[in-house]
C-alpha positions as CSV (number, residue, x, y, z in Angstrom):
1,M,193.2,186.0,234.4
2,A,190.2,188.1,235.5
3,N,188.8,188.1,232.0
4,K,188.8,184.3,231.6
5,R,185.5,182.4,231.6
6,D,184.9,179.4,233.7
7,Y,185.8,176.2,231.7
8,Y,182.5,174.6,232.4
9,E,180.8,177.7,231.1
10,V,183.0,177.7,228.0
11,L,182.0,174.2,227.1
12,G,178.4,174.7,228.1
13,V,178.3,171.8,230.5
14,D,177.5,171.3,234.2
15,K,180.2,170.7,236.8
16,T,178.9,167.1,237.2
17,A,179.3,166.4,233.5
18,D,181.1,163.1,232.7
19,K,184.0,162.8,230.2
20,E,181.8,161.7,227.3
21,T,179.5,164.8,227.7
22,I,182.6,167.0,227.9
23,K,184.0,165.4,224.8
24,R,180.8,165.9,222.8
25,A,180.5,169.5,223.9
26,Y,184.1,170.2,222.8
27,K,183.7,168.4,219.5
28,K,180.7,170.7,218.6
29,L,182.7,173.8,219.4
30,A,185.8,172.7,217.7
31,I,184.0,172.1,214.4
32,K,182.1,175.4,214.7
33,Y,185.1,177.6,215.5
34,H,188.1,175.9,213.8
35,P,190.2,178.5,212.0
36,D,190.1,176.6,208.7
37,R,186.4,177.0,208.7
38,N,186.6,180.6,209.7
39,P,189.6,182.1,207.9
40,G,190.6,185.5,209.1
41,N,187.9,185.5,211.9
42,K,189.9,186.4,215.0
43,E,186.8,186.0,217.3
44,A,186.3,182.4,216.1
45,E,190.0,181.7,216.6
46,E,189.9,182.9,220.1
47,K,186.7,180.9,220.9
48,F,188.5,177.8,219.4
49,K,191.5,178.4,221.7
50,E,189.3,179.0,224.7
51,A,187.3,175.8,224.1
52,T,190.5,173.7,223.5
53,E,192.0,175.0,226.7
54,A,188.9,174.1,228.6
55,Y,188.7,170.7,227.1
56,E,192.4,169.9,228.0
57,I,191.8,170.6,231.6
58,L,188.4,169.1,232.1
59,S,189.2,165.9,230.2
60,D,192.2,165.2,232.3
61,D,191.5,163.1,235.4
62,Q,194.4,164.8,237.3
63,K,193.9,168.4,236.2
64,R,190.2,168.6,236.6
65,P,190.1,168.0,240.4
66,I,192.7,170.6,240.9
67,Y,190.8,173.1,238.8
68,D,187.6,172.3,240.7
69,Q,189.3,173.1,244.0
70,Y,191.7,176.0,243.2
71,G,190.4,177.4,239.9
72,F,192.7,178.9,237.3
73,A,195.5,179.4,239.9
74,G,195.7,175.6,240.4
75,V,196.2,174.8,236.7
76,D,198.4,177.7,235.7
77,G,201.4,176.3,234.0
78,M,199.9,172.9,233.5
79,G,199.1,173.3,229.9
80,G,195.8,175.1,230.6
81,A,195.3,178.8,231.4
82,G,197.8,179.9,228.9
83,G,198.5,176.9,226.6
84,Y,196.5,174.3,224.7
85,S,199.0,172.4,222.4
86,H,198.5,169.1,224.3
87,A,194.8,168.9,223.5
88,F,195.8,167.8,220.0
89,H,198.1,165.1,221.0
90,D,195.7,162.5,219.6
91,F,192.6,164.1,218.2
92,S,191.0,160.7,217.3
93,D,190.3,160.4,221.0
94,I,187.8,163.2,220.6
95,F,186.2,162.4,217.3
96,G,186.5,158.6,217.4
97,S,188.0,156.5,214.7
98,S,184.8,156.0,212.8
99,G,183.9,159.7,212.5
100,F,187.5,161.0,212.0
101,G,187.4,161.2,208.2
102,D,184.0,162.7,208.1
103,I,185.0,165.5,210.5
104,F,187.9,166.4,208.4
105,E,185.8,166.5,205.2
106,N,183.5,169.0,207.0
107,L,186.5,171.1,208.1
108,F,188.5,171.1,204.9
109,G,185.9,170.5,202.2
110,G,186.8,166.9,201.3
111,G,189.8,165.3,199.6
112,F,191.4,164.2,202.9
113,S,191.8,160.8,204.3
114,S,193.2,159.2,207.5
115,S,196.3,157.0,207.2
116,S,194.0,153.9,207.5
117,R,192.1,154.8,204.3
118,S,193.0,152.9,201.1
119,R,194.4,154.7,198.1
120,Q,192.0,156.1,195.5
121,N,190.6,153.3,193.4
122,N,190.8,153.1,189.6
123,D,187.1,152.4,188.9
124,G,185.3,154.5,186.3
125,A,182.7,157.1,187.1
126,S,179.0,156.5,186.7
127,L,177.2,158.8,184.3
128,R,173.7,160.3,184.3
129,Y,171.5,160.6,181.2
130,D,168.2,162.5,181.3
131,L,165.7,160.9,178.9
132,E,162.4,162.5,178.1
133,I,159.6,160.2,176.8
134,N,156.0,160.6,175.8
135,F,153.2,159.7,178.2
136,K,152.1,156.8,176.0
137,D,155.6,155.3,175.9
138,A,155.7,155.5,179.7
139,V,152.4,153.6,180.0
140,Y,153.0,150.9,177.4
141,G,156.8,150.8,177.3
142,C,159.1,151.4,174.3
143,K,162.6,151.1,172.9
144,T,164.5,154.3,172.2
145,D,168.0,155.1,170.9
146,I,170.3,157.4,172.9
147,R,173.7,158.9,172.3
148,F,176.1,160.0,175.0
149,R,179.8,160.6,175.5
150,H,181.9,158.6,177.9
151,N,185.5,157.5,178.5
152,E,186.6,154.3,176.9
153,T,189.9,152.4,177.3
154,C,192.6,153.9,175.2
155,P,193.2,151.6,172.2
156,E,196.8,152.7,171.8
157,C,198.0,151.7,175.3
158,N,195.2,149.4,176.3
159,G,194.5,151.6,179.4
160,S,198.0,151.5,180.8
161,G,198.6,155.2,180.1
162,G,202.1,154.6,178.9
163,A,203.6,154.6,175.5
164,A,205.3,151.4,174.1
165,G,208.4,150.6,176.1
166,S,207.5,153.0,178.9
167,S,207.7,152.0,182.6
168,R,206.6,153.3,185.9
169,K,208.7,155.0,188.4
170,T,208.3,156.1,192.0
171,C,206.2,159.3,192.3
172,P,208.6,162.2,193.1
173,T,205.9,164.1,195.1
174,C,204.8,161.4,197.6
175,Q,207.9,159.1,197.2
176,G,205.6,156.2,196.5
177,A,203.3,156.6,199.4
178,G,200.3,157.7,197.4
179,Q,199.5,160.3,199.9
180,I,201.0,163.5,201.1
181,R,200.9,164.9,204.6
182,R,199.4,168.3,205.1
183,S,199.3,170.5,208.1
184,A,196.1,172.5,208.6
185,G,196.2,174.6,211.8
186,F,196.8,172.2,214.6
187,F,195.9,169.2,212.5
188,A,198.1,166.9,210.4
189,V,196.1,165.0,207.8
190,Q,196.7,162.8,204.9
191,Q,195.7,163.8,201.3
192,T,195.7,161.8,198.1
193,C,198.8,162.8,196.1
194,P,197.8,165.1,193.3
195,T,200.7,164.0,191.0
196,C,200.0,160.2,190.9
197,S,196.4,160.2,192.1
198,G,197.2,157.9,194.9
199,K,199.0,155.2,192.8
200,G,202.5,155.9,194.2
201,T,204.0,155.7,190.7
202,V,204.1,157.8,187.6
203,I,204.7,156.9,183.9
204,D,208.1,158.0,182.5
205,N,206.7,158.1,178.9
206,P,203.0,158.8,178.8
207,C,200.8,157.6,175.9
208,Q,200.4,160.5,173.5
209,H,196.9,159.4,172.4
210,C,195.4,159.6,175.9
211,R,198.1,161.8,177.5
212,G,198.7,159.2,180.1
213,S,195.2,158.9,181.4
214,G,194.5,155.4,179.9
215,V,191.1,156.6,178.6
216,V,189.8,158.6,175.6
217,E,186.4,160.2,175.2
218,K,184.1,158.8,172.6
219,E,180.4,159.0,171.6
220,K,178.3,155.9,172.1
221,R,174.9,154.9,170.7
222,M,172.7,152.3,172.3
223,T,169.1,151.2,172.4
224,V,167.4,151.4,175.8
225,T,164.3,149.4,176.7
226,I,161.8,151.4,178.8
227,P,159.5,149.0,180.8
228,A,155.8,149.5,180.7
229,G,154.3,151.5,183.5
230,I,157.5,153.4,184.4
231,D,157.0,156.4,186.6
232,D,158.3,160.0,186.1
233,G,161.7,160.4,187.7
234,R,162.4,156.6,187.8
235,R,166.1,155.7,187.3
236,I,167.3,152.8,185.1
237,S,170.8,151.6,185.8
238,I,172.8,150.0,183.0
239,P,175.9,148.3,184.4
240,H,179.4,149.1,183.1
241,Q,178.3,151.6,180.4
242,G,179.7,154.6,182.2
243,D,183.3,155.8,182.1
244,A,186.0,153.1,181.7
245,G,188.2,152.3,184.7
246,T,192.0,152.6,184.5
247,N,194.6,150.0,185.3
248,G,192.1,147.2,185.5
249,G,189.4,149.3,187.3
250,T,185.7,148.5,186.8
251,P,183.7,150.7,184.4
252,G,181.1,152.9,186.0
253,D,177.3,152.5,185.3
254,L,175.0,154.6,183.1
255,I,172.1,156.0,185.1
256,I,169.1,157.0,183.0
257,V,166.7,159.3,184.6
258,V,163.3,159.1,182.9
259,H,161.2,162.3,182.5
260,V,157.6,161.7,181.3
261,K,155.8,164.4,179.2
262,S,152.3,165.2,180.2
263,D,149.4,164.2,177.9
264,K,146.7,166.4,176.6
265,F,143.8,164.1,177.2
266,F,145.0,161.6,179.9
267,E,146.3,161.8,183.4
268,R,147.8,159.1,185.6
269,D,147.3,158.3,189.3
270,G,149.3,155.2,190.2
271,N,148.3,152.5,187.8
272,D,144.9,154.2,186.9
273,L,144.3,156.5,184.0
274,Y,141.8,159.3,183.9
275,C,140.1,161.1,181.0
276,A,137.0,163.2,180.3
277,V,134.3,162.8,177.7
278,P,131.5,165.2,176.8
279,I,127.9,164.0,176.3
280,S,124.6,165.7,175.5
281,I,121.7,166.4,177.9
282,S,119.7,163.7,176.2
283,Q,122.5,161.1,176.5
284,A,122.8,161.9,180.2
285,A,119.1,161.7,180.8
286,L,118.3,158.7,178.6
287,G,121.6,156.8,178.6
288,A,123.7,155.9,175.6
289,D,126.7,154.0,174.3
290,V,129.6,156.3,173.2
291,D,132.9,155.4,171.7
292,I,136.1,157.0,172.9
293,T,139.7,156.7,171.7
294,A,142.0,155.0,174.2
295,L,145.6,156.0,174.9
296,D,146.9,153.4,172.5
297,G,144.5,154.4,169.7
298,R,141.9,151.7,170.1
299,R,138.2,152.5,170.2
300,I,136.4,151.7,173.4
301,T,132.7,151.7,174.0
302,V,131.5,153.4,177.2
303,R,128.0,152.7,178.4
304,I,126.4,155.8,179.9
305,P,123.6,154.8,182.3
306,S,120.4,156.8,182.2
307,G,120.3,159.7,184.6
308,T,124.1,160.1,184.7
309,P,124.9,163.4,186.5
310,Q,127.6,165.9,185.7
311,G,131.1,164.8,186.8
312,K,130.2,161.1,187.2
313,L,133.3,158.8,187.0
314,L,132.7,155.6,185.1
315,R,135.2,152.8,185.6
316,I,136.5,150.6,182.8
317,K,138.5,147.7,184.2
318,D,141.9,146.7,183.0
319,E,142.4,149.7,180.7
320,G,144.9,151.4,182.8
321,V,148.7,151.2,183.3
322,P,150.4,147.8,183.4
323,S,152.2,146.9,186.7
324,S,155.2,144.8,187.3
325,S,152.9,142.0,188.6
326,G,151.2,141.9,185.2
327,R,147.9,143.4,186.4
328,K,146.6,146.5,184.7
329,G,145.0,149.5,186.4
330,D,141.7,150.9,185.4
331,L,140.5,153.7,183.2
332,Y,138.2,156.3,184.8
333,V,136.1,158.3,182.4
334,K,134.7,161.6,183.8
335,I,131.3,162.6,182.3
336,I,130.9,166.2,181.2
337,V,127.3,167.1,180.4
338,Q,127.4,169.8,177.8
339,L,124.6,172.3,177.8
340,P,123.6,173.8,174.4
341,T,124.5,177.5,174.1
342,K,122.3,178.1,171.1
343,L,119.0,176.3,170.3
344,T,117.2,175.9,167.0
345,R,113.6,176.7,166.9
346,Q,112.7,173.0,167.0
347,Q,115.0,172.4,169.9
348,Q,113.5,175.5,171.7
349,A,110.0,174.1,171.2
350,V,110.9,170.7,172.5
351,M,112.7,172.1,175.5
352,E,109.7,174.3,176.3
353,E,107.4,171.3,176.0
354,Y,109.7,169.3,178.3
355,A,109.7,172.1,180.8
356,K,106.0,171.9,181.1
357,L,106.1,168.2,181.7
358,E,109.0,168.6,184.1
359,N,107.0,171.0,186.4
360,A,110.3,172.2,188.0
361,T,109.8,174.0,191.2
362,K,110.8,177.7,191.6
363,T,112.0,177.2,195.1
364,P,114.4,174.3,195.1
365,Q,115.8,172.9,198.3
366,L,119.6,172.9,199.0
367,I,121.4,169.6,198.5
368,P,124.1,168.4,201.0
369,L,127.5,168.8,199.4
370,A,128.6,165.4,200.7
371,S,125.9,163.8,198.5
372,L,127.3,165.2,195.2
373,T,129.5,163.2,192.9
374,R,133.0,164.6,192.9
């Protein structure tokens, strides 16, 4: 008894802690050290027993005052200080009815349900399809054909899973309950019956075509409409095109995840498009009208104002990405002033003459970075 730790210390609470605080502290420790989460870990098992023993005493309105006054000697033989089986009399008192199933899923890795849970339904599974499209198709929308495999209702048994003249009988594993009771450590939990999948019955003569499942796998082709302006990663849900349900269950959905390829010349920011166009020194200095090819192949004339600097963004309204409201974004054209790397003799002479007229200073002043066009 000399090696035992104080119950309040075990749970990590003050001696003035109320019952709710004690319950929360024990819940945290029970989840952390439960043997099913720590198989073969003797230290965790001992901590679990220690916490359970402390909770049994401190959560009892009669035992706690005795422990506070006399210590371990007062509660020896009362279920604490040597035993802890009563702490699991009704574990839902600790975890609460709403969180009971979630706790067991954490402890046992899923597949468990409390007695109040309904049997497994017969709805079909939803399927995911990853679709890669071109940048242009994402901007303007398109129609595309896809192929995928899914479960369809068996044509031989119409989804019943049974051959002609077959019938259902009570499941021999769960005796019609649809669930089996499993003991895990100190817990007793309900699990969906693996033989009948929660139905409570099995077919005495399964359909040979679908082997009693009621569904068969088939390839399906369909045309999908991609809306204009769709974003990369957007999901399109097509109802009832996933796996077929069984025994009257609803088919699942087909979830299409759209992946947009990048474009060599255009980028997107929201509903706006960006591209870059090169111009000459004379076009930048004097101004000009230049034609560019839009994303959809049309020719668009861009007016370059005289004195346009390097990196200037020119805005062309309503040439961007369509939105759901019907309004289009804008197209921003970034100006790249190209410097000639090799001049002809005539160009050299003209540039030298211009340099004389320009009278450029040899000691230029620094320009504030904030004033530059980005």
